[in-house]
C-alpha positions, -999 to +999 in steps of 0.1 A: -589+167+167-584+143+196-605+114+208-606+097+242-614+062+231-626+053+265-654+078+261-666+064+228-691+037+223-678+005+206-696+015+174-680+050+174-646+034+181-652+009+153-660+036+128-629+056+138-605+026+135-622+011+105-621+044+086-584+051+093-568+016+090-572+013+052-569-003+027-575-037+043-571-071+025-601-094+027-600-130+039-629-152+026-629-179+053-646-212+049-652-235+079-674-264+089-689-275+122-681-307+141-713-320+125-703-311+090-724-279+085-704-256+062-700-218+065-685-190+045-678-154+056-655-125+047-632-107+072-612-075+065-592-075+098-567-099+081-530-102+076-498-124+074-483-133+108-451-152+099-434-173+073-417-199+096-442-214+104-462-199+076-492-183+094-521-160+088-545-142+111-579-126+110-601-111+137-637-120+143-656-093+162-685-102+185-719-090+172-726-055+184-762-062+195-762-097+209-726-104+219-730-137+201-700-154+186-701-157+148-704-191+132-669-189+117-654-187+152-676-214+167-667-238+139-630-231+143-632-237+180-649-270+174-626-283+146-594-263+146-595-259+108-603-233+082-595-222+047-587-186+036-594-175+001-581-143-016-610-121-028-609-107-063-630-083-082-647-111-101-662-125-069-666-093-048-704-093-052-708-129-040-684-123-012-704-093-001-736-113-001-720-140+020-715-115+048-753-114+055-764-128+089-778-163+079-790-188+105-764-212+118-761-242+096-769-224+063-743-229+036-734-194+024-712-209-004-742-224-020-765-195-012-743-170-031-737-193-061-700-201-056-685-235-063-671-258-036-638-278-040-625-304-016-594-295+005-564-318+009-557-315+047-587-300+063-625-306+062-637-271+052-641-267+014-624-243-009-640-218-032-632-226-068-637-190-081-609-176-059-574-180-075-556-185-041-566-208-012-548-214+021-557-245+041-550-237+077-548-254+111-556-234+142-526-223+163-542-199+187-572-177+194-563-145+213-594-129+230-593-091+230-620-075+251-654-089+262-689-080+252-701-064+220-672-051+199-647-075+215-626-095+191-611-129+187-578-129+168-576-163+150-540-174+141-536-204+118-507-223+103-509-226+065-507-263+057-511-261+019-515-233-006-535-236-039-526-210-066-542-208-100-518-210-129-537-180-143-520-157-117-486-174-114-457-160-134-419-163-130-421-181-097-445-158-079-480-145-079-485-117-104-503-089-086-518-075-119-533-109-128-545-115-093-568-084-093-573-086-055-597-062-039-598-047-004-620-027+020-620+009+030-644+024+056-681+018+055-695+002+023-665+012+002-643-014-015-612-008-037-593-024-066-556-029-061-547-016-096-531+017-088-496+007-075-462+022-074-427+009-065-402+023-040-366+010-037-356-006-004-337+018+019-300+013+023-288-003+046-316-028+046-336-027+079-330-054+105-353-083+107-385-073+123-383-038+107-390-049+071-425-042+059 
């Protein structure tokens, strides 16, 4: 089967891409507006960008019906700050509820019953129930496309990481103890408990080829 993406609607293109690019990690992003209104929302178009400077990225798509920017993006544009939390199985239900379309200014963290913690370097609060938090300062927003289905790629420098001792073993995060979850296509989530190791190829790939 072949698809001409230019002939598909943005919803059809989204379903095709969303169903094939799996599994995807989830960023639970907390922000606040210039006036101090807090927001919390999950994003599964999320990954690491670099380690020098340490940077993360996530993509915020425009709403399909209204072309309206999401509160997360509006807040980051106003303040240049955000916090990314790792999503685990223990908080998956609350994270899913936080994705509902609430009016601007509603505090999703309180609405879904999670606990706020103060950050050290940024104004947005952290989520106590997540074992890993990254306080970030905006580096760049890359606009991709216009209109419904367009995306804003948010790139932020990590200023401080908070890691629970419960998931830290021998100088690194223990993946088994972390119990992170991810997204598949549609409403399907997955647990990252079925893992396998592969030795690095020899010779080691050049920088930029390592994955």
